[in-house]
N, C-alpha and C positions, 0 to 999 in steps of 0.2 A: 449392645451398642453396633450398630452397622455401619462400620467404617473398617479403613485398613488397618487398622492397631487393636480393633476388635476381635472377638470370636470369630463374626461372619462380617463378610465385606460384598456389598452389591455390583462390585467392579468386574466385568468381564473381560478376560484376554484372550486373546487366539491361542494363546499357548494351551487354553483350557482343553481347544479339540483334540489335543493328545490323549486327554483321559477318557475322551467319548468315545465308547465300544462302537459307534457308529462310522468313526474314521475308516479310512481306506486300511485295507490288510497290509500294503505296502508299509504306510506311516506306521501303524501299530508293531509292524516286524522292526522294523528301523528304530524304533524305540525300546523294545525288548532286547533285541542282539545290543544297541549301543549301550545300554543300563548296564547289560551282562558283563560287558568287555572293559566299561568301566570298574567295575566292581573287582573283575581279573586287575584290572592296572593298580587300584588302591589296594590291593594284597602285597605288591612289590614293593611298597615301602614301609617296611616293618622294622621296628626294635622291638627287640626281645630284653627284659628284664628279669624274667620270672617264666614260669608257663606260658601265659597266655601274651600275644606281643601286640604290642599298640601299632595298627594301621589306619589306611585311609578309607577301609571299604566301606564302613559305617555311610560315609559321605554319600556313596551311589545308594546304598540300600535306602536311607532314608530319601532321596532324591528320587528312587526310582518310582516311591509310592506317591509323592508330589506330584512328579511331572506324568505318569504313565496312570494313576488311579490304579486302585484297589488290584485289579484283576488283571493286568500288564505289569504293574510292579511285580506280584506273585510270580509272574510266567517270568520275568527277567532274571530273579532273583533265582530261580529254580533252575534255568536254563545254564545260569554260573556254575551250580550246585553239578549240574550232568556234565558240562564241559570240563568240571575238576575231576572226573572219573577218568579221562581220557588222556588229559592235558593237566601241566604243571602249575596251575593257577591261584592255587589256595595260598595262604601266607606262610606257611611250613614248607619242609625239606622234600612233601611226598607227594599222590596224589592216587587215586584211585578208590575203590572200594573201603580199602583196609585201613586208607587213611583219613577217610572220611566218617568212617565210623568207628575209628579208635584212637585217633587225636585227642589229644585233652581239650582244645580246643572245637571239637566238633559240634558239640551244644550250639555254639554262636552262629556256625555256619548252614545248621539244620534250623535256626531260628530266623534267618535271613529272609525267605519267603512269607512267614508270617509276620514279622515285623513291617517290612515293606507293603503289604495287604493291608495290616491296621493302619498304617500310617497313610496310606490311599484313602480308605473307607473315611478316617475319622476327617482329613482335610479336604474333600468332597464335601462335607456337610461345615465344617470348620472354617473358612474361606479366608478369614483377614488373617492377620500378622500372628498375633495372639493364638489363635484357631489352629495355625500352622504348626507352631511351637510344643502347645500341648498335644497334636497329633503325632509329633517326633517323639515327645515326652514317653507317651504309650508306646510306640513302636521300639524305642529304648528299654522299656519297664520288660516288655515282653521278650527282647533279645539278649537281655542281661540275665533275666531269671532263669530261662534255658538254657546258657551259658555257665550259670553259677551251678544247677543242678547237676550237668553232667562234667565240670570239672571237679567238683567235690567228690564223686564215684569212681571217675577214670582216673584223675589224679593221688587218689586216697589219702585225701588230708585229713587229718588228725580232728578239726574240730570245723563246724560248720562258719567261724568267725575268720577261718584263714581261708574258704573259699570264697567268702563274700568279699574280702578286703582284697585277696589276688583278681579276683575275677570280676568285682564291681567298683568297690570304693577307690581303687588305685585310678582307674578309669572314667570314673563323675566326672570330674572337671571337664578332664578334654572333650569328653562326649557332648557336656553342655555347650562347650565352645564350637563344636562341629554344628549342633543342633542350632545355636544361634547363626551361625554362619549360611549354613543351608536355607536358614528360612528369611534371613535377608537377601540371597542369591533369587530364590525361588519368586518372594514377594517383588522385589526388584524387578526379575524379568518378566512377571506377570505385569506390571506397572508400564513398562518398555513396551507390552505389547498389547494394550488395553483398547480395547474396542470402545469409540464412544458415542 
């Protein structure tokens, strides 16, 4: 079905130029830096109820893939991880290599570039609203799979169910709400900047 609500849409938007690797270096760099900073900002809104906090970071992770495409989305999230080696931009209380590779939530952080890249890759082919949602759900699966695997071993949970519960199930409803919100924002902004 070739419509806005389907997997694919024939509508072209001026925002699609951000995803194009032939865009000017300045435009691409602004997008990469901007989404890295949005991810850092999202980390500052955190709520700890157990080992892994609720944050707003995934809004920027998914958004970077949608708006920037797979390559620049990956670069934006990689830049965020590099910033965290030197500055306190992660959701936890620390920064630097010891925090990045030692925190119980490090699996999620390390999954950010992969998640964004997958969202960007799929959303370049699945351009309708449903396709956008499918793209982000796939990115979410990558993010939570790596996050739960890391959490299980670092937190030394006694069962896999505990890790799945604390690392994914408790986040799933909120993550789905984020996915729907970002999908509507993305498709709405594409509709507003549509080329006729």
